[in-house]
C-alpha positions, -999 to +999 in steps of 0.1 A: +067-406-518+036-394-543+037-359-532+064-336-541+063-297-541+063-275-570+089-255-558+112-285-553+103-293-587+113-261-606+082-262-630+045-248-629+027-253-599+001-266-614+025-300-616+017-311-577+025-351-584+046-374-594+022-389-623+026-352-637+052-345-632+068-376-660+040-368-684+053-333-684+086-351-691+075-370-720+052-343-734+068-306-731+110-326-726+126-292-733+104-273-706+109-302-683+142-297-686+154-265-685+138-265-653+155-286-641+188-271-663+178-239-637+192-263-607+225-261-619+252-237-625+262-221-655+286-204-666+269-192-697+228-203-701+223-222-730+206-202-762+183-230-767+169-264-749+171-285-778+185-282-816+166-313-831+179-305-863+198-330-874+180-359-858+188-382-845+216-366-833+200-343-809+220-314-785+205-301-756+214-265-746+231-255-774+261-226-769+254-232-724+289-233-710+296-254-675+312-275-655+302-307-638+327-307-607+320-272-597+286-281-601+287-313-581+312-299-552+324-264-554+282-251-555+278-270-523+303-257-506+293-222-517+256-225-507+264-234-470+267-270-473+298-278-467+293-300-440+265-321-451+278-360-469+285-357-500+301-395-499+288-429-479+310-459-481+299-492-469+322-517-466+305-555-455+337-570-458+359-550-429+320-538-417+336-506-421+320-470-435+331-437-432+308-406-446+333-376-463+314-342-459+315-312-494+342-298-471+362-324-470+356-338-513+363-296-517+393-297-500+407-333-518+396-325-552+417-294-552+446-307-543+444-340-570+440-311-593+471-297-577+489-325-585+483-327-618+490-293-625+523-302-609+524-331-636+519-307-666+490-316-675+464-291-690+428-289-706+424-318-735+453-334-721+441-371-727+460-410-728+461-423-763+427-441-763+433-478-779+467-485-765+466-517-745+488-516-717+492-533-685+457-524-659+480-506-629+464-487-597+483-461-578+485-465-547+468-464-514+447-490-522+414-487-506+401-504-478+397-542-480+417-546-507+449-576-511+473-554-475+497-589-478+502-624-483+497-645-452+535-649-432+554-635-463+553-596-470+583-603-490+564-624-515+533-603-515+559-570-533+576-597-555+540-603-566+519-571-569+541-546-573+571-556-590+554-558-620+564-535-653+576-499-647+562-506-609+590-503-589+597-467-597+563-457-596+548-475-566+520-491-586+499-520-578+501-544-602+468-564-613+483-589-638+460-580-665+462-563-697+440-531-705+427-505-732+414-472-728+383-459-754+376-424-770+357-421-740+376-428-710+359-467-702+390-496-697+385-530-714+403-554-698+423-577-727+428-610-706+458-616-683+497-608-690+508-632-666+492-661-685+506-665-719+503-702-728+535-710-756+528-730-780+554-749-803+567-704-809+536-691-802+517-671-774+483-677-767+467-662-742+439-680-719+415-652-723+418-655-755+413-691-754+392-692-727+365-666-752+365-689-784+356-722-767+330-702-747+312-689-781+298-725-787+267-735-778+273-762-758+296-752-731+286-731-706+322-724-684+352-726-693+389-727-675+425-731-703+453-738-685+493-746-698+508-782-697+540-789-703+548-807-735+583-818-744+576-819-779+558-787-782+569-765-750+532-759-741+501-772-750+461-759-740+444-777-720+406-768-710+384-776-685+348-771-696+312-776-678+285-787-706+257-769-704+228-795-689+211-804-725+245-812-743+256-828-715+235-855-717+242-862-752+284-856-752+315-862-735+340-836-731+371-840-751+401-847-734+419-826-757+417-783-771+401-778-802+427-771-832+401-744-845+401-728-806+440-724-805+440-717-844+410-690-836+429-682-802+462-675-826+450-643-843+429-634-821+461-629-795+482-615-823+449-591-834+449-577-794+485-569-795+486-544-823 
């Protein structure tokens, strides 16, 4: 849709098309974003739209105070939009769909805020960043997720609900290591239950696969542990060579010594 009403744009009435709006955002970004910001709720209005005095460390809406959750949920309810859709969920796996309106979302958000307060969470609390731990999921699992193992509920509980700390806290154990950074993003660190014991060393399959996949000739790789009478286990890697490499090479039955050595160093660093 090319044409837009200037009333919806929130800028000069002379701006009536998408092309003009885009031009304004590029040529006069402060004017453009100030108009967009006026559409939000501010506890305290900004003193300056843009501070470029320390470029490239630009600061927008200097001195302003707002709340993202209030703008995403509360203000829509207060504006009489509680019955309008806030979230639309579709599952191609289960052919189910669900619509959550702003009123329902407001109730759920406040209920969860109450849960956090009950557990003593206050403003500024954070999980210690960059700490390795097990990746778990609090139940209930979302629709479409694994609900059991066919014919064996006991095996399902033992495999997925009996990990470290899981029985007491009712947590779904994914079997992966992960860490959370300072910004709240989670990074997978490989399988916690796929450790290969080679002559007293613990090697994660992820570390081996990561090292091997860095080789120019390898397209895909999967590493597994194979029993060995001398070392307990040894690493066996199954690789798919890139097309050009496959014409001149033949995959070795052994994992190169440099790969296992590098994987061992990587594993030690990730456990710190």
